[in-house]
Residue, then its C-alpha position, 0 to 999 in steps of 0.5 A: m205806824p198807824n195814826n190810830n191814836t191821834s187826837s184831833p177834831s173831826n166831823s164825828g167829834r170824837e177824841t182819843q188821848i195818849k198819856l205818857s207818865i214820867e218818874l223822876d228821880e231827885n235830879r229830874v232824870p227819868e227813872k220810869l216811863m209809863w204810856t197809855a193809848t186806850e184807842g189802840g188798846i195800850n194800858a198803861e205800859e212801861a217803856k225805857a224810851f220815847m220820842l215824839s216829833v210833832w209838826d208846827g204848821a205855823e211855824k213850819s218846824t219840828k217840836c221833839i220830846e226825846l225821853w230815856t230811863k237812866d237805866m236804858p242800856v245803850d245796846e238797846m238804845k241802838i236797837f230803838f234808834h234802828q227801829t225808829l229809822m226803819s219806821m220813819t222810813e215806811t211812814f215817808q214812803r206811806a205820807t209821800g209815796d217817794q219810793k225812791m227816797a224811801d229806798t235811799m232811807k232804807d240803805f242807810c238803815d242798812y248801813f246803820a245797822e252794819k256799822l253798828e253790828l246790830k244783829l237783826 
């Protein structure tokens, strides 16, 4: 995915934001997920699931947020995971230039889809 919607200081002084809005039920389970990324042209779109991973350079660890609404169908969750794995594979290749490992990751994605009997 392009890195258009990040918020980081730069020489231009520009800043942009990605916003999440989560409506919870009485048990604090997500009922509705909305997101906005104005720099990317996304204005309050609804989502059924969301995953965010950020790298903490000081701790050398990944912090994650994974949310999905209680009405997210399992079959769609499987597709969401497959597409996320594919996206991570492409990002890994672009970020590292390691084509051999990216090909291995792609093989796993194909295996994942086959085992889940996903219709791609």
